[in-house]
C-alpha positions as CSV (number, residue, x, y, z in Angstrom):
1,D,19.1,39.7,-15.0
2,V,19.9,41.7,-11.9
3,K,16.5,43.3,-11.5
4,S,14.6,40.0,-11.7
5,M,17.1,38.5,-9.1
6,Q,16.4,41.4,-6.8
7,Q,12.7,41.0,-7.2
8,L,13.0,37.3,-6.5
9,A,15.1,38.0,-3.4
10,A,12.5,40.5,-2.2
11,M,9.7,37.9,-2.7
12,V,11.7,35.3,-0.7
13,E,12.4,37.8,2.1
14,E,8.7,38.7,2.2
15,E,7.8,35.0,2.4
16,I,10.3,34.3,5.2
17,A,9.0,37.3,7.2
18,A,5.4,36.1,6.7
19,I,6.3,32.6,8.1
20,L,8.1,34.1,11.1
21,K,5.7,36.9,11.9
22,P,3.3,34.7,14.0
23,C,6.3,33.8,16.2
24,E,7.1,37.4,17.3
25,S,6.3,37.6,21.0
26,N,8.2,39.0,24.0
27,I,7.4,37.9,27.6
28,E,4.9,40.2,29.3
29,I,5.3,40.6,33.0
30,K,1.6,40.6,34.0
31,H,1.5,40.1,37.8
32,Q,1.6,42.8,40.4
33,D,0.7,40.6,43.3
34,R,3.4,38.0,43.0
35,P,6.6,37.3,41.0
36,H,6.5,36.2,37.4
37,V,8.2,32.8,37.3
38,V,10.3,31.8,34.2
39,L,11.7,28.3,33.9
40,M,14.7,28.0,31.5
41,V,15.1,24.6,29.9
42,G,17.3,23.1,27.2
43,V,20.1,20.7,26.3
44,N,23.7,21.1,27.4
45,G,25.6,23.4,25.0
46,S,22.6,25.5,24.0
47,G,23.9,28.5,26.0
48,K,21.1,28.2,28.6
49,T,22.9,29.4,31.7
50,T,24.4,32.4,30.0
51,T,21.0,33.2,28.4
52,T,19.3,32.9,31.9
53,A,21.7,35.7,33.0
54,K,21.1,37.8,29.9
55,L,17.3,37.6,30.5
56,A,17.7,38.6,34.1
57,Y,19.9,41.6,33.0
58,H,17.3,42.5,30.4
59,Y,14.6,42.7,33.0
60,K,16.8,44.6,35.4
61,Q,17.5,47.2,32.7
62,Q,13.7,47.6,32.4
63,G,13.5,48.5,36.1
64,K,12.2,45.1,37.3
65,L,13.3,43.5,40.5
66,V,14.8,40.1,39.5
67,M,15.9,37.0,41.4
68,L,17.9,34.1,39.9
69,A,17.6,30.5,41.0
70,A,20.5,28.1,40.2
71,A,18.4,24.9,39.8
72,D,21.0,23.2,37.6
73,T,22.4,21.2,40.5
74,F,23.7,18.5,38.2
75,R,26.8,20.6,37.2
76,A,28.9,22.5,39.7
77,A,30.1,24.7,36.8
78,A,26.6,25.9,36.0
79,I,26.1,27.1,39.6
80,D,29.4,28.8,39.6
81,Q,28.8,30.4,36.2
82,L,25.4,31.7,37.3
83,R,26.9,33.1,40.5
84,V,29.5,35.0,38.6
85,W,26.8,36.5,36.3
86,A,24.6,37.3,39.2
87,Q,27.4,39.2,41.0
88,R,28.3,41.0,37.8
89,C,24.7,42.1,37.3
90,D,24.1,42.7,41.0
91,I,21.1,40.4,41.0
92,P,20.3,38.2,44.0
93,L,20.7,34.4,43.5
94,I,19.3,31.4,45.4
95,A,21.8,28.5,45.1
96,Q,22.8,25.4,47.0
97,S,25.6,22.9,46.5
98,P,25.7,20.4,43.6
99,G,23.3,17.5,44.0
100,A,20.7,19.5,45.9
101,D,17.0,19.2,45.1
102,S,16.4,21.5,42.2
103,A,12.7,21.8,42.8
104,A,13.3,22.9,46.4
105,I,15.7,25.6,45.1
106,V,13.0,27.0,42.8
107,Y,10.4,26.8,45.6
108,D,12.8,28.7,47.9
109,A,13.5,31.3,45.3
110,M,9.8,31.9,44.7
111,A,9.1,32.2,48.4
112,S,12.0,34.6,48.9
113,A,11.1,36.7,45.9
114,E,7.5,37.0,47.0
115,A,8.6,38.0,50.6
116,K,10.9,40.7,49.1
117,G,8.3,42.0,46.6
118,M,10.4,41.0,43.5
119,D,8.9,41.1,40.0
120,V,10.6,38.2,38.3
121,V,12.2,34.8,39.2
122,I,14.3,33.2,36.5
123,A,15.4,29.6,37.2
124,D,18.2,27.9,35.3
125,T,17.7,24.1,35.2
126,A,19.8,21.1,34.3
127,G,20.5,20.5,30.7
128,R,21.0,17.0,29.3
129,L,19.5,15.4,26.2
130,H,15.8,15.9,25.4
131,T,15.6,12.1,25.4
132,D,16.9,11.8,29.0
133,K,14.0,10.5,31.0
134,N,15.5,11.4,34.4
135,L,16.0,15.0,33.2
136,I,12.4,15.4,32.0
137,E,11.1,13.9,35.2
138,E,13.2,16.4,37.2
139,L,11.8,19.3,35.2
140,Q,8.2,18.0,35.6
141,K,8.8,17.9,39.3
142,I,10.0,21.5,39.4
143,K,6.9,22.5,37.6
144,R,4.7,20.6,40.0
145,V,6.5,22.1,43.1
146,A,6.3,25.6,41.6
147,A,2.5,25.1,41.1
148,K,2.2,24.3,44.8
149,Q,3.7,27.6,45.7
150,N,1.4,29.3,43.2
151,A,-1.2,27.6,41.0
152,N,-0.2,29.6,37.8
153,A,3.5,29.0,38.2
154,P,5.7,28.7,36.3
155,D,4.3,31.5,34.1
156,E,6.8,30.7,31.3
157,T,8.7,27.5,30.4
158,I,11.3,28.7,27.9
159,L,13.3,26.4,25.8
160,V,16.8,27.7,24.9
161,V,17.8,26.4,21.5
162,D,21.2,26.6,19.7
163,G,20.4,28.3,16.4
164,T,23.3,26.4,14.8
165,S,22.0,22.9,15.7
166,G,20.0,22.4,12.6
167,Q,17.3,19.7,12.5
168,N,18.2,18.6,16.0
169,A,16.6,21.9,17.2
170,R,13.3,20.9,15.6
171,K,13.4,17.6,17.5
172,Q,14.2,19.4,20.8
173,V,11.2,21.7,20.4
174,A,8.9,18.8,19.7
175,E,10.1,16.6,22.5
176,F,10.4,19.3,25.2
177,H,7.0,20.6,24.3
178,K,5.4,17.2,24.5
179,S,7.0,16.5,27.9
180,L,6.8,19.9,29.5
181,G,4.4,22.2,27.6
182,I,6.9,24.9,26.7
183,N,5.4,28.3,25.7
184,G,8.3,30.1,24.1
185,L,11.8,29.8,22.7
186,I,15.0,31.8,23.0
187,V,17.3,31.0,20.0
188,T,21.0,31.5,20.7
189,K,24.2,31.7,18.7
190,L,22.6,33.7,15.8
191,D,25.6,36.0,15.3
192,G,25.7,34.7,11.7
193,S,22.1,34.9,10.4
194,A,22.6,32.4,7.6
195,K,22.8,29.7,10.3
196,G,19.3,30.7,11.5
197,G,17.3,29.1,8.7
198,I,16.2,26.6,11.3
199,L,13.9,29.3,12.8
200,V,11.9,29.1,9.6
201,A,11.6,25.3,9.9
202,I,10.6,25.6,13.6
203,A,8.1,28.4,12.7
204,K,6.5,26.2,10.0
205,Q,6.4,23.3,12.4
206,T,4.9,24.8,15.5
207,A,4.5,28.7,15.3
208,M,6.1,28.6,18.8
209,P,6.6,32.1,20.2
210,I,10.2,33.2,19.8
211,R,10.8,35.4,22.9
212,Y,14.3,36.6,22.1
213,I,17.3,35.8,20.0
214,G,20.9,35.7,21.3
215,V,23.3,37.4,18.9
216,G,26.6,37.5,20.8
217,E,28.4,37.0,24.1
218,A,27.7,40.3,25.9
219,L,24.9,40.7,28.4
220,A,23.1,43.1,26.1
221,D,23.2,40.7,23.2
222,L,19.7,39.4,23.8
223,H,17.3,41.0,21.3
224,S,13.6,41.0,20.8
225,F,12.7,38.9,17.8
226,N,11.6,40.9,14.7
227,A,10.4,38.8,11.7
228,E,11.1,41.5,9.1
229,E,14.6,42.4,10.4
230,Y,15.5,38.7,10.7
231,A,14.3,37.9,7.2
232,A,16.3,40.8,5.8
233,A,19.4,39.7,7.6
234,M,19.0,36.1,6.3
235,M,18.8,37.4,2.7
236,Q,21.9,39.5,3.1
237,T,24.2,36.6,4.1
């Protein structure tokens, strides 16, 4: 009957929320003496460059001084895209021409941000497949070079995952984490919550912190992840 179906739905919703609850976790900007460095990684098509801009906008709205670094030098379009976002948000950007050394760009951005007393540096990076050895080596080099500038940098290595990519998302989380030691996720393209069941699978697999979720195209469409709200939305679809 209807009542028992409602009770069952409520139980399932509660169970989903309980699985997702350990993953609730925003990024805390802890450092006063130097910029907090966030490295954005992910495969092509995950929405990484747009999400980088949204995260920068999010911090600017909180009153933080933010600098962007266009370290995806593999694609000219990614540099152009980030430049457009940076101009739209009035956020300074460190960029060079395609093919430049991505690690040097991150290093320059960190040095510039520190000299200017900025709070946060967010670096977009090249996105190819998580199985691409050259990409992983490039990202590892960025991390090593950042650590030379400051031993604790990058403070965050965030994997941007397409919420509609199903089981492939689980593989990406496992592979990127093994190679780079990611410490948080931003899950994009969750405008239709039914697609986002993959979050439950990822949460069961790793309990990786979900920093934010992307729910649309606009700059403000990056939301803090709330397990109860998300579970309720999943059950409504």
